[in-house]
C-alpha positions as CSV (number, residue, x, y, z in Angstrom):
1,M,38.4,66.7,128.9
2,N,38.5,70.5,128.0
3,L,41.7,71.2,126.3
4,G,41.3,75.0,126.5
5,L,42.4,75.2,123.1
6,D,39.0,77.8,122.1
7,R,39.9,81.3,120.7
8,K,44.0,79.8,120.5
9,I,45.8,81.0,117.2
10,V,47.4,77.7,115.8
11,L,50.1,77.6,113.1
12,V,50.3,74.3,111.6
13,T,53.3,73.8,108.9
14,G,52.4,71.5,106.1
15,G,48.9,71.8,107.2
16,S,47.4,70.4,103.8
17,K,48.3,67.0,104.5
18,G,48.6,64.0,106.2
19,I,49.8,64.6,110.1
20,G,49.5,68.5,109.5
21,L,46.0,68.0,108.0
22,A,44.9,65.6,110.5
23,A,45.9,68.0,113.6
24,T,44.3,71.0,111.7
25,S,40.5,69.7,111.9
26,L,41.5,68.5,115.8
27,F,42.6,72.2,116.5
28,A,39.9,73.7,114.4
29,S,37.4,71.2,116.4
30,E,38.5,72.2,119.4
31,G,37.8,76.2,118.4
32,A,41.2,77.0,117.6
33,T,41.7,79.3,114.8
34,V,44.0,77.7,112.5
35,A,46.7,78.8,110.1
36,I,48.1,76.4,107.8
37,C,50.7,76.5,105.1
38,S,52.2,75.0,102.1
39,R,54.1,75.5,99.0
40,S,51.2,74.4,96.9
41,Q,48.2,76.9,96.8
42,A,46.2,73.6,95.1
43,N,47.3,71.7,98.2
44,I,45.8,74.5,100.7
45,D,42.7,75.0,98.8
46,A,42.1,71.0,99.1
47,A,42.7,70.8,102.4
48,L,40.7,74.2,103.2
49,A,37.3,72.5,101.5
50,G,35.2,71.8,104.2
51,Q,36.7,73.1,106.8
52,S,36.0,76.2,109.1
53,G,38.1,78.4,111.2
54,V,41.0,78.0,108.9
55,R,43.2,80.1,107.0
56,G,45.8,79.0,104.1
57,F,49.2,80.2,103.4
58,A,51.1,79.5,100.6
59,A,54.9,79.8,101.9
60,D,58.5,77.5,101.0
61,L,59.7,77.5,104.4
62,S,63.1,76.1,103.2
63,D,63.8,79.6,102.6
64,E,64.4,81.7,105.7
65,Q,62.8,85.3,104.6
66,D,59.6,83.7,103.2
67,A,59.2,81.7,106.7
68,R,59.6,84.9,108.4
69,R,57.0,86.5,105.9
70,L,54.4,83.4,106.7
71,V,55.0,84.1,110.7
72,E,54.4,87.8,110.3
73,T,51.3,87.6,107.9
74,V,49.4,85.2,110.3
75,E,50.1,87.5,113.4
76,A,49.0,90.6,111.5
77,E,45.7,88.7,110.3
78,L,45.0,86.5,113.3
79,G,46.8,87.6,116.2
80,P,49.9,86.5,118.4
81,I,50.8,82.7,117.3
82,D,49.9,80.4,120.6
83,V,51.1,76.4,119.4
84,L,53.1,76.1,116.3
85,I,53.0,72.6,115.0
86,N,55.6,71.9,112.3
87,S,54.9,69.2,110.3
88,A,56.0,70.2,106.7
89,G,58.9,69.3,104.9
90,A,60.0,65.7,104.5
91,A,63.7,64.2,103.2
92,K,63.5,62.4,100.2
93,R,64.4,58.5,101.0
94,T,67.3,57.6,98.9
95,P,68.9,54.4,98.5
96,V,72.8,54.5,100.0
97,D,74.3,54.0,96.6
98,E,72.1,57.0,95.2
99,L,73.1,59.5,98.3
100,S,75.9,62.6,97.2
101,P,76.9,65.9,99.6
102,T,74.0,67.6,97.1
103,A,71.3,65.0,98.5
104,W,72.6,65.4,101.9
105,R,71.9,68.8,102.0
106,A,69.0,68.9,100.4
107,A,67.8,66.5,103.4
108,M,68.7,69.2,105.8
109,D,67.1,71.9,103.6
110,A,63.7,70.0,103.5
111,K,63.1,68.8,106.4
112,Y,66.1,70.6,109.4
113,F,65.9,74.2,108.0
114,T,62.1,74.0,107.0
115,Y,61.5,73.8,110.3
116,I,64.2,75.8,111.8
117,N,63.3,78.7,109.7
118,V,60.0,79.0,111.5
119,I,60.6,77.9,114.9
120,D,63.5,81.0,115.2
121,P,61.2,84.0,114.5
122,V,58.0,82.2,116.1
123,V,60.1,81.1,119.3
124,K,61.1,84.8,120.3
125,R,58.2,86.4,119.9
126,M,56.5,83.3,121.9
127,A,59.4,84.4,124.5
128,A,58.8,88.0,125.0
129,R,55.0,87.6,125.6
130,G,55.8,84.8,127.8
131,S,53.8,81.8,126.5
132,G,54.0,79.6,123.9
133,V,53.9,75.7,122.3
134,I,56.1,74.6,119.6
135,I,55.5,70.7,118.8
136,N,57.9,69.3,116.2
137,V,56.5,66.9,114.2
138,I,60.1,64.7,113.9
139,G,60.0,61.1,113.2
140,N,62.4,57.5,114.7
141,G,64.4,58.3,111.6
142,G,66.9,60.2,113.7
143,K,67.0,57.9,116.3
144,T,67.5,54.6,114.4
145,A,70.0,54.4,111.2
146,S,68.3,53.0,107.8
147,P,69.7,52.2,104.4
148,T,67.2,54.5,102.9
149,H,67.0,57.0,105.3
150,L,70.2,58.2,106.4
151,A,70.4,62.1,104.9
152,G,66.3,62.6,106.3
153,G,67.5,60.7,109.8
154,A,70.5,62.9,110.3
155,A,68.2,65.5,109.6
156,N,65.7,64.4,112.3
157,A,68.6,64.3,114.5
158,A,69.5,67.6,114.2
159,L,65.9,68.3,114.8
160,M,66.0,66.7,118.0
161,L,68.8,68.3,119.9
162,A,67.1,71.5,118.6
163,T,64.2,70.5,120.5
164,V,65.5,69.7,123.4
165,G,67.5,72.7,123.3
166,L,65.4,75.5,122.8
167,A,63.0,73.7,125.3
168,T,65.6,74.2,128.3
169,A,66.6,77.9,126.9
170,Y,63.1,78.9,126.8
171,A,61.4,77.2,129.9
172,G,62.0,79.5,132.0
173,R,60.4,82.1,129.5
174,G,57.1,80.3,129.4
175,V,57.4,78.5,126.5
176,R,57.0,74.4,126.2
177,V,59.1,72.4,123.0
178,I,58.0,69.3,122.5
179,G,59.5,66.6,119.8
180,L,56.8,63.9,118.5
181,N,58.7,60.9,116.9
182,P,55.9,59.1,114.7
183,G,56.8,55.6,113.1
184,L,55.2,54.3,109.8
185,T,52.6,56.2,109.4
186,E,49.4,55.8,106.8
187,T,50.9,58.9,105.1
188,D,51.9,60.1,100.8
189,R,55.4,60.1,102.5
190,V,55.6,57.1,104.0
191,A,53.9,55.5,101.1
192,E,57.3,57.2,99.2
193,G,59.5,55.8,101.0
194,L,58.1,52.2,100.8
195,K,58.8,52.7,97.3
196,A,62.5,53.7,98.0
197,E,62.7,50.8,100.4
198,A,61.6,48.4,97.3
199,R,64.2,49.4,94.9
200,Q,66.7,48.9,98.0
201,S,65.6,45.6,98.1
202,N,64.7,44.8,94.9
203,I,61.6,43.7,96.0
204,T,57.6,45.1,95.7
205,E,56.2,48.0,97.2
206,K,53.5,45.3,98.7
207,E,55.9,43.1,99.8
208,A,58.3,45.8,101.3
209,R,54.9,46.9,103.1
210,E,54.4,43.6,104.0
211,A,57.8,43.4,105.4
212,A,57.6,46.9,107.3
213,V,54.0,45.9,109.1
214,K,55.5,42.9,110.4
215,R,58.9,44.9,112.1
216,I,55.9,46.5,114.2
217,P,55.0,44.6,117.2
218,I,51.6,46.3,117.3
219,G,51.2,45.2,113.8
220,R,50.1,47.9,112.0
221,L,50.9,51.7,110.6
222,A,49.6,54.4,112.4
223,T,46.5,56.9,111.2
224,P,47.3,60.5,111.2
225,E,44.6,61.3,113.2
226,E,46.4,58.8,116.2
227,I,49.6,61.3,115.6
228,A,47.6,64.6,115.7
229,Q,45.3,63.6,118.8
230,V,48.5,63.1,121.0
231,A,49.8,66.7,119.3
232,V,46.8,68.5,120.7
233,F,47.0,67.4,124.1
234,L,50.8,68.6,124.1
235,A,49.4,71.8,122.7
236,S,46.9,72.1,125.6
237,S,46.9,73.3,129.1
238,Q,46.8,69.5,130.1
239,A,50.4,69.1,129.0
240,S,51.5,72.3,131.1
241,Y,54.4,70.5,132.5
242,V,55.8,68.5,129.6
243,T,58.9,70.1,127.8
244,G,61.9,69.1,126.5
245,A,60.4,65.5,125.7
246,I,60.9,63.2,122.6
247,I,57.7,61.1,122.6
248,G,58.2,58.0,120.8
249,M,54.3,56.9,118.9
250,D,55.8,53.9,116.7
251,G,54.2,51.2,117.7
252,A,56.4,49.5,120.0
253,Q,59.4,49.1,117.4
254,T,62.1,50.7,118.7
255,A,63.0,49.4,121.7
256,T,64.9,51.3,123.4
257,V,64.9,53.0,126.9
258,V,64.4,57.3,126.9
């Protein structure tokens, strides 16, 4: 299937690890020119090793001005952004007894504003040009409350609302906005979450992982590549009528009708 992504300019936030890195590789293999960003230049350098057609930019996306500078730099050096994949930032998973207003605020800064700070300048530029796709990799924590992920789940829920609202607002101006909700995936972030789950339940990390897998009907965690493949398809012209959707990918763990 020809996805029509050749020569597209793609920005992947959080593109140095996990789902973001997997998406970066797939977009590059489709002939796209990809820019990735991370707060860590070392992570960027490691991600770029062996990659072709990929540029890296260090930025702290929790800072509005730094995020705007990133967008301006990418477009000045590579051209107008056709596709934005938001996969940066993750709220720290915190046992409920350790939560505080500071922790709730930090979760919004880490997950919600790292997305919004990039979306705002990009979606307006896309609308002015009359085309563009934004895919927000969010997470099902915004649909199902977890005692170790309440603050992060609240940020995810806010992102889902923003995704659908922006999709509605910009649909008539050629911009598609989609949310992708992975379940447990083989990433460093999930590994950290399982550590928090182990502390909360007073069990070992191995036991926490085994218990988590038992809750997934498909019987395993997703790979980053499986999530990235759907993100790349959604960004392509083959999914041209998909917008305003929140798509779950959790191995049938969340048994709800949406």
